[in-house]
C-alpha positions in Angstrom: 0.0 0.0 0.0 1.3 3.6 -0.8 1.8 5.7 2.2 -0.3 8.8 2.2 2.7 11.1 2.5 3.8 10.0 -1.0 0.7 10.9 -2.8 -0.8 13.8 -0.7 0.3 16.4 -3.4 0.9 14.0 -6.4 -1.3 14.6 -9.4 -1.0 12.4 -12.4 -2.1 13.4 -15.9 -3.2 10.4 -18.0 -3.0 11.1 -21.7 -4.7 8.2 -23.4 -6.7 8.2 -26.6 -8.8 5.1 -25.7 -11.6 6.2 -23.3 -11.9 2.8 -21.7 -8.1 2.6 -20.9 -8.1 6.3 -19.8 -10.8 5.5 -17.4 -9.2 2.3 -16.2 -5.7 3.8 -15.7 -7.3 6.8 -13.9 -9.3 4.5 -11.6 -6.1 2.5 -10.8 -4.2 5.6 -9.9 -7.0 7.1 -7.9 -7.4 3.8 -6.0 -3.6 4.0 -5.3 -4.2 7.5 -3.7 -3.2 9.8 -6.5 -5.3 12.7 -8.0 -5.9 12.1 -11.6 -6.4 14.5 -14.6 -7.3 12.8 -17.9 -6.8 13.9 -21.4 -7.5 12.2 -24.8 -4.5 13.8 -26.4 -4.6 15.5 -29.8 -8.1 15.5 -31.2 -9.9 16.5 -34.4 -10.3 18.5 -36.4 -6.6 19.0 -36.8 -5.2 16.6 -34.3 -3.0 19.3 -32.9 -2.5 19.4 -29.1 -3.3 22.6 -27.2 0.3 22.5 -25.9 1.7 22.2 -29.4 -0.2 25.4 -30.3 0.6 27.4 -27.2 3.9 25.9 -26.1 2.6 24.7 -22.7 0.0 22.1 -21.7 -2.4 23.6 -19.1 -3.2 20.2 -17.6 0.5 19.2 -17.2 1.1 22.4 -15.2 -0.7 20.8 -12.2 0.7 17.3 -12.7 3.6 15.7 -10.9 3.7 12.8 -13.4 2.4 12.4 -16.9 1.4 8.9 -18.1 1.5 9.2 -22.0 0.3 6.5 -24.3 2.5 7.1 -27.3 -0.3 5.7 -29.6 -2.3 9.0 -29.8 -4.9 9.5 -32.5 -2.6 11.9 -34.3 0.1 9.2 -34.3 -2.2 6.6 -35.8 -3.2 8.8 -38.8 0.1 10.6 -39.1 -1.3 14.2 -38.8 -1.1 16.9 -36.1 1.0 16.6 -33.0 3.4 13.6 -33.0 3.7 11.6 -29.7 7.4 12.4 -29.5 6.6 16.1 -29.7 4.2 15.6 -26.8 6.9 13.7 -24.9 9.3 16.5 -25.5 6.7 19.1 -24.4 6.3 17.4 -21.1 10.0 16.8 -20.5 10.8 20.5 -21.4 8.1 21.5 -18.8 10.1 19.5 -16.1 7.4 16.9 -15.9 8.2 13.3 -15.0 6.8 11.0 -17.6 5.8 7.3 -17.9 5.7 6.7 -21.7 3.6 3.7 -22.8 4.6 2.3 -26.2 5.6 -0.6 -28.3 8.9 1.0 -29.6 12.0 0.9 -27.5 13.6 4.1 -26.4 15.9 5.6 -23.9 15.0 6.5 -20.3 16.1 9.4 -18.2 16.7 8.5 -14.6 14.1 10.0 -12.3 12.4 11.7 -15.2 11.4 9.3 -18.0 10.4 5.7 -17.8 9.2 3.6 -20.7 6.7 0.8 -20.3 4.8 -1.4 -22.7 1.4 -0.4 -23.9 -1.6 -1.8 -22.0 0.4 -2.3 -18.7 -0.9 -4.3 -15.8 -2.3 -2.4 -12.9 0.7 -2.9 -10.5 3.2 -2.2 -13.3 1.6 1.2 -14.0 1.3 2.2 -10.3 4.9 1.1 -9.6 6.2 3.2 -12.5 4.3 6.3 -11.3 5.3 5.7 -7.7 9.0 5.5 -8.7 8.8 9.0 -10.2 6.9 10.6 -7.3 9.3 12.2 -4.8 8.4 13.3 -1.3 8.4 17.1 -1.3 7.8 17.3 -5.0 11.2 18.8 -5.9 11.2 20.1 -9.5 14.0 18.9 -11.7 16.5 21.7 -11.8 17.8 22.9 -15.2 21.4 21.7 -14.5 20.1 18.2 -13.8 18.5 17.7 -17.2 19.8 14.9 -19.4 18.9 16.5 -22.7 19.7 19.7 -24.6 17.1 22.5 -24.7 17.5 25.6 -26.6 17.0 28.7 -24.4 
C-alpha cells in the first residue's frame, strides 16, 4: 500500500486516446491515492494538441507525473502533433513521464520511464510511484539529461 505522505500532493495526468483505458488507468491511480487528470491527447479537427499550439500544456502544469500513451490519435493517422513532440513538451516542462509504447527508447533517470502499452495495474502504479518524490522537488535545469535551446 502507498503511504499517504507519498501521494498527498501528487497529481497524475493520464494522456490516453482510448476512453476505456483512460478511465481504467485513472481508476487504478485514484485507488492508489493519486489525484488524476485525464486527457484524450490531440483531437480532431486538426489533431494538434493545445500544448503544441501554445507551447505549454495547461493540464500538465498541475501534474507531478504524466502517463503518456504514445499511440495517440494523431500518431495513428500521421497528422497533427506527434507523440514524440508531446513527450518533449512534457520533459521540457520539467514533468516526469511514464511513456507507454511498443517502440523501445531511452530512459532518463528520475524523469522518463518507458513501459509497454496496456500495462498491468501494478506495473503502472509502480512506475508512477517511482517518479513521485516526497516534497515534489522540481527537476533543476542543470540536472536535465537533454539539450534544450533557451
